[in-house]
DRENVOFI-160973 format. One line per 5 residues: number of its first residue (from 1); their letters; for each residue y, z, x of C-alpha. Coordinates in steps of 0.2 Angstrom, whole numbers, plus 5000, padded with zeros to 4 digits. Layout:
NUM> A> Y,Z,X ~ ...
% end
This chain:
1> MKVAK> 5001,5001,5000 ~ 5017,4998,5004 ~ 5033,5007,4999 ~ 5049,4995,4998 ~ 5066,5000,4995
6> FGGSS> 5078,4987,4989 ~ 5098,4992,4993 ~ 5111,4989,4979 ~ 5115,4972,4987 ~ 5100,4965,4985
11> LANAE> 5101,4968,4967 ~ 5120,4967,4965 ~ 5118,4949,4953 ~ 5105,4939,4944 ~ 5103,4928,4958
16> QIKKT> 5098,4943,4970 ~ 5086,4951,4958 ~ 5075,4936,4957 ~ 5076,4934,4977 ~ 5070,4954,4979
21> CDIIL> 5057,4949,4963 ~ 5051,4935,4973 ~ 5050,4947,4989 ~ 5040,4958,4979 ~ 5027,4946,4971
26> SDPRR> 5025,4938,4989 ~ 5014,4952,4995 ~ 5001,4960,4985 ~ 5005,4978,4995 ~ 5020,4980,4989
31> RLIVV> 5015,4991,4974 ~ 5029,5002,4975 ~ 5047,4999,4970 ~ 5062,5008,4974 ~ 5078,5002,4969
36> SAPGK> 5096,5006,4971 ~ 5110,5003,4957 ~ 5119,4986,4957 ~ 5130,4984,4971 ~ 5144,4974,4979
41> FYDGD> 5139,4953,4978 ~ 5156,4948,4986 ~ 5172,4960,4996 ~ 5182,4966,4980 ~ 5166,4968,4971
46> IKVTD> 5164,4986,4963 ~ 5148,4996,4963 ~ 5141,5001,4948 ~ 5138,5018,4955 ~ 5159,5019,4958
51> MLIAC> 5161,5012,4939 ~ 5149,5026,4934 ~ 5158,5039,4943 ~ 5175,5030,4937 ~ 5169,5031,4919
56> VNAFL> 5166,5049,4922 ~ 5185,5053,4929 ~ 5193,5045,4915 ~ 5180,5052,4900 ~ 5184,5072,4907
61> DGGDY> 5203,5066,4910 ~ 5204,5057,4892 ~ 5207,5040,4898 ~ 5201,5023,4896 ~ 5183,5027,4897
66> EKVLR> 5179,5016,4886 ~ 5185,4998,4895 ~ 5175,5003,4912 ~ 5159,5009,4901 ~ 5161,4991,4893
71> DIIRR> 5162,4984,4912 ~ 5147,4992,4915 ~ 5137,4985,4902 ~ 5142,4967,4905 ~ 5136,4970,4922
76> FSVMA> 5119,4971,4915 ~ 5122,4960,4900 ~ 5127,4945,4912 ~ 5112,4948,4922 ~ 5100,4948,4905
81> DELKV> 5107,4933,4901 ~ 5103,4923,4915 ~ 5088,4930,4918 ~ 5081,4928,4901 ~ 5078,4947,4898
86> EGVLE> 5076,4953,4881 ~ 5076,4969,4873 ~ 5084,4979,4888 ~ 5104,4977,4885 ~ 5102,4989,4868
91> DIEKD> 5093,5003,4877 ~ 5105,5003,4893 ~ 5120,5004,4882 ~ 5113,5018,4873 ~ 5106,5029,4886
96> IRGRL> 5123,5028,4897 ~ 5132,5033,4880 ~ 5121,5046,4878 ~ 5126,5053,4895 ~ 5144,5057,4891
101> DPAMN> 5142,5075,4882 ~ 5160,5082,4882 ~ 5151,5101,4882 ~ 5140,5097,4897 ~ 5147,5106,4915
106> PSKLM> 5158,5091,4924 ~ 5146,5093,4939 ~ 5131,5090,4928 ~ 5138,5077,4919 ~ 5143,5068,4937
111> DSMKA> 5127,5069,4941 ~ 5117,5063,4927 ~ 5131,5047,4925 ~ 5128,5043,4943 ~ 5108,5041,4941
116> AGEDN> 5113,5030,4926 ~ 5115,5013,4938 ~ 5096,5017,4946 ~ 5088,5023,4933 ~ 5093,5009,4922
121> NARFV> 5092,4995,4933 ~ 5074,5001,4938 ~ 5070,4998,4919 ~ 5080,4983,4921 ~ 5070,4975,4936
126> AAYLK> 5053,4980,4927 ~ 5059,4972,4912 ~ 5062,4955,4921 ~ 5045,4956,4932 ~ 5036,4959,4915
131> SLGHD> 5044,4944,4906 ~ 5039,4934,4919 ~ 5020,4938,4915 ~ 5016,4952,4929 ~ 5009,4971,4927
136> ASYLS> 5027,4979,4930 ~ 5030,4997,4924 ~ 5045,5005,4926 ~ 5041,5024,4932 ~ 5051,5040,4925
141> PREYG> 5056,5053,4939 ~ 5053,5067,4928 ~ 5039,5062,4922 ~ 5029,5060,4940 ~ 5038,5075,4947
146> MTLSD> 5051,5071,4960 ~ 5057,5089,4959 ~ 5074,5094,4971 ~ 5086,5109,4973 ~ 5099,5113,4960
151> QFGNA> 5113,5107,4972 ~ 5123,5091,4962 ~ 5127,5079,4971 ~ 5119,5085,4987 ~ 5100,5090,4983
156> VVLDE> 5086,5091,4994 ~ 5067,5088,4989 ~ 5056,5101,4985 ~ 5040,5103,4995 ~ 5031,5101,4978
161> TYDNL> 5035,5084,4975 ~ 5022,5076,4989 ~ 5008,5083,4978 ~ 5015,5077,4962 ~ 5018,5059,4968
166> SVLAN> 5003,5058,4978 ~ 4996,5051,4964 ~ 5004,5036,4963 ~ 4995,5028,4975 ~ 4983,5024,4964
171> IKGIG> 4995,5014,4952 ~ 4991,4998,4944 ~ 5000,4983,4946 ~ 5020,4986,4952 ~ 5030,5002,4948
176> IFPGF> 5047,5002,4949 ~ 5054,5017,4953 ~ 5073,5023,4953 ~ 5081,5029,4968 ~ 5094,5042,4971
181> FGFSK> 5090,5057,4960 ~ 5077,5067,4954 ~ 5076,5084,4942 ~ 5080,5101,4947 ~ 5066,5115,4940
186> QGDIV> 5080,5119,4926 ~ 5078,5099,4919 ~ 5095,5095,4926 ~ 5096,5077,4934 ~ 5102,5079,4952
191> TFPRG> 5105,5067,4966 ~ 5105,5066,4985 ~ 5120,5063,4994 ~ 5126,5044,4996 ~ 5112,5031,5003
196> GSDIT> 5101,5043,4993 ~ 5090,5028,4987 ~ 5083,5028,5005 ~ 5078,5045,5005 ~ 5068,5043,4989
201> GAILA> 5059,5029,4995 ~ 5055,5038,5011 ~ 5048,5054,4999 ~ 5035,5041,4990 ~ 5031,5034,5007
206> AAVKA> 5026,5048,5014 ~ 5018,5054,4997 ~ 5006,5042,4996 ~ 5004,5041,5014 ~ 5011,5021,5014
211> EVYEN> 5004,5009,5027 ~ 5024,5007,5031 ~ 5040,5007,5022 ~ 5050,4994,5021 ~ 5071,4995,5019
216> FTDVD> 5078,4980,5011 ~ 5095,4977,5014 ~ 5107,4962,5021 ~ 5106,4963,5040 ~ 5090,4954,5050
221> YVYSV> 5089,4968,5061 ~ 5097,4985,5067 ~ 5108,4980,5080 ~ 5114,4988,5098 ~ 5133,4990,5090
226> SPKIV> 5142,4986,5077 ~ 5142,4967,5073 ~ 5161,4972,5065 ~ 5165,4976,5084 ~ 5155,4965,5096
231> KNPKP> 5151,4948,5091 ~ 5133,4943,5091 ~ 5126,4959,5098 ~ 5106,4960,5105 ~ 5096,4964,5089
236> VRYLS> 5085,4981,5091 ~ 5066,4976,5087 ~ 5061,4994,5089 ~ 5066,5011,5090 ~ 5060,5029,5088
241> YREMR> 5063,5040,5074 ~ 5074,5051,5085 ~ 5085,5037,5091 ~ 5086,5030,5073 ~ 5093,5048,5067
246> ELSYS> 5105,5049,5079 ~ 5112,5032,5076 ~ 5112,5034,5058 ~ 5121,5051,5061 ~ 5134,5043,5071
251> GFNVY> 5141,5028,5061 ~ 5127,5017,5059 ~ 5126,5012,5040 ~ 5110,5004,5041 ~ 5100,5018,5034
256> QEEAL> 5104,5034,5029 ~ 5099,5048,5043 ~ 5092,5060,5030 ~ 5078,5047,5024 ~ 5069,5048,5039
261> APVYR> 5064,5066,5039 ~ 5049,5063,5027 ~ 5041,5048,5035 ~ 5044,5057,5051 ~ 5034,5071,5046
266> ANVPI> 5018,5058,5036 ~ 5021,5047,5053 ~ 5025,5031,5041 ~ 5035,5016,5050 ~ 5049,5009,5043
271> NIRNV> 5052,4994,5043 ~ 5070,4987,5041 ~ 5071,4970,5033 ~ 5083,4959,5027 ~ 5082,4951,5008
276> NNPSC> 5091,4936,5012 ~ 5080,4932,5026 ~ 5064,4938,5022 ~ 5055,4930,5035 ~ 5064,4938,5047
281> EGSLI> 5052,4951,5057 ~ 5066,4966,5057 ~ 5068,4981,5066 ~ 5053,4993,5067 ~ 5055,5012,5067
286> LHDYE> 5043,5020,5075 ~ 5035,5037,5080 ~ 5035,5031,5097 ~ 5035,5015,5106 ~ 5033,5008,5122
291> HTVHP> 5050,5009,5131 ~ 5059,4993,5140 ~ 5066,4999,5154 ~ 5084,4997,5148 ~ 5092,5014,5147
296> VTGIA> 5103,5012,5133 ~ 5096,5008,5112 ~ 5113,5009,5101 ~ 5129,5014,5102 ~ 5137,5021,5086
301> SDDHF> 5154,5027,5082 ~ 5164,5037,5068 ~ 5182,5042,5063 ~ 5192,5053,5056 ~ 5187,5069,5069
306> CCINI> 5199,5082,5073 ~ 5198,5098,5084 ~ 5204,5115,5089 ~ 5203,5119,5109 ~ 5204,5137,5112
311> RKLLM> 5207,5147,5130 ~ 5204,5163,5132 ~ 5205,5173,5150 ~ 5186,5182,5152 ~ 5178,5174,5137
316> NREIG> 5161,5173,5144 ~ 5164,5192,5145 ~ 5167,5197,5126 ~ 5150,5200,5114 ~ 5152,5191,5099
321> YVRRI> 5167,5180,5101 ~ 5159,5164,5096 ~ 5150,5173,5082 ~ 5168,5179,5076 ~ 5173,5160,5078
326> LSVLE> 5159,5151,5070 ~ 5161,5167,5056 ~ 5179,5159,5051 ~ 5171,5141,5046 ~ 5154,5150,5037
331> EEGVS> 5170,5159,5026 ~ 5178,5143,5024 ~ 5161,5134,5018 ~ 5163,5121,5032 ~ 5152,5115,5046
336> FEHLP> 5155,5109,5064 ~ 5150,5094,5072 ~ 5151,5097,5090 ~ 5155,5115,5102 ~ 5159,5109,5121
341> SGIDD> 5162,5126,5128 ~ 5166,5131,5146 ~ 5169,5150,5155 ~ 5187,5151,5145 ~ 5185,5138,5135
346> ITLII> 5178,5130,5120 ~ 5183,5118,5107 ~ 5177,5115,5087 ~ 5176,5097,5084 ~ 5174,5096,5065
351> KESAL> 5173,5080,5051 ~ 5190,5078,5043 ~ 5181,5073,5028 ~ 5173,5091,5028 ~ 5190,5099,5026
356> KEGQF> 5201,5102,5009 ~ 5220,5099,5008 ~ 5227,5113,5020 ~ 5213,5120,5024 ~ 5213,5116,5043
361> DRIVE> 5228,5124,5046 ~ 5221,5141,5037 ~ 5206,5138,5047 ~ 5217,5138,5064 ~ 5227,5156,5058
366> KIQNA> 5212,5163,5054 ~ 5203,5159,5072 ~ 5221,5164,5079 ~ 5218,5183,5072 ~ 5200,5183,5074
371> VQTDE> 5199,5182,5092 ~ 5217,5184,5100 ~ 5216,5168,5109 ~ 5228,5166,5126 ~ 5230,5146,5120
376> LSVEK> 5225,5136,5104 ~ 5229,5120,5102 ~ 5225,5106,5091 ~ 5220,5087,5089 ~ 5217,5074,5075
381> NLSLI> 5216,5057,5073 ~ 5199,5058,5087 ~ 5183,5044,5083 ~ 5165,5050,5093 ~ 5155,5038,5102
386> VIVGE> 5138,5040,5104 ~ 5126,5030,5116 ~ 5107,5033,5112 ~ 5091,5029,5120 ~ 5075,5038,5123
391> KLLNN> 5076,5031,5141 ~ 5093,5043,5146 ~ 5080,5054,5149 ~ 5081,5056,5169 ~ 5087,5041,5171
396> IGIAA> 5103,5041,5185 ~ 5120,5036,5184 ~ 5121,5034,5165 ~ 5138,5045,5165 ~ 5145,5035,5179
401> RTTKA> 5143,5020,5172 ~ 5150,5024,5156 ~ 5166,5035,5164 ~ 5169,5019,5175 ~ 5168,5007,5158
406> FADNK> 5180,5018,5151 ~ 5192,5018,5165 ~ 5191,5001,5170 ~ 5199,4999,5152 ~ 5210,5014,5154
411> INIKM> 5203,5025,5139 ~ 5205,5044,5140 ~ 5191,5053,5137 ~ 5195,5069,5128 ~ 5176,5076,5128
416> LSQGA> 5160,5071,5134 ~ 5146,5082,5129 ~ 5126,5079,5132 ~ 5112,5088,5122 ~ 5097,5096,5133
421> SEISM> 5085,5082,5125 ~ 5095,5068,5135 ~ 5091,5056,5121 ~ 5111,5055,5116 ~ 5130,5055,5128
426> IFAVD> 5143,5060,5116 ~ 5162,5053,5120 ~ 5178,5058,5111 ~ 5192,5046,5113 ~ 5207,5043,5101
431> TKDCG> 5202,5032,5086 ~ 5215,5020,5092 ~ 5206,5016,5110 ~ 5188,5018,5098 ~ 5184,4998,5098
436> RAVAA> 5190,4996,5114 ~ 5180,5009,5120 ~ 5164,5003,5112 ~ 5165,4985,5117 ~ 5166,4992,5136
441> LYHEF> 5152,5002,5132 ~ 5143,4986,5126 ~ 5146,4976,5140 ~ 5143,4989,5153 ~ 5124,4990,5148
446> FD> 5120,4975,5137 ~ 5128,4962,5146
% end
């Protein structure tokens, strides 16, 4: 059995759904299919999930939610007409309208509506396959036991789910399973973070012990660097779970980083493939593979970071100093990304999206009061760049080559950090220099 997941761009319109179903039918081992909500088909298009969010916000604010709702129904209506799928449109509209309950908690309502895109698209794809004469069925996450924690918008899978879903290994015909959401033990619809359909597919692949988890997207491979920064970058044919997680977390948008955990534990390979070029072999993510002599597998970057630089003479002699700093973040409900330190210095690097308005200034003030710093400074508009590779371990001269590449391009390094595993090396630079910095590293290691 193969588990195959198709993302929003693979299901954005009738043409893409037909292409997706042709791929499903081309291999009889593709019997368990995970689908996202219809996504963007062109620049300026709107994802159905974003339309559903806008609908909820208008509903809660007393705005014209009907207009947005009609636009959502129209997306499915156009696809139904073009694919000649009958008998589903009324059910889809009834389902979405039925979720707009004014008595429902706003967070609960939002998750229920966000899940409507995947849920109804799964019903739609199953109906289309049936209309072609194939044995296909919609699989209900509630019925088959996709059980998640009760954190709206940020749920995690519960261990019992894997046993619940294992029965799908014996499914007859083709099963279409909606991605992105499940049900709490209280029976509420709860969603994963954005990109959560990747997580659904990984959970199913692990539960049924799939031969491979195929993740269809709109690129031929995982590339060594973003094609938006470097033209025609080298593709990566093989990479490890650890490498992919580091790259995904640091800015690669090909695969959701949390989705690696289930398949990693079950040792199920992941095949990243292009729905628009299904003959391409794609990239394979494996537990282990025979590494090339190349030390770097990929380079990723992400923007919008800020840092707090703390200096206190004899900091190393004060027991509990770091704990007091981190307790401020804990009180504020904020996580940090990196924590490089010296004998008298420590730096907190925080993702700006993790902060609410005015929270950064409050955190700085609380830290000042908690640890009585000698000096404290802040920097904003930072980007983090990471080079990743299993072969970084014990490979002499990597740091020298990276710093030389930056120096040759007159790029100032704000921070350099390497973890004990030595699988990645992280640099902070001014955001205005990020593109040039990534390109400089690519040319150093791949040209």
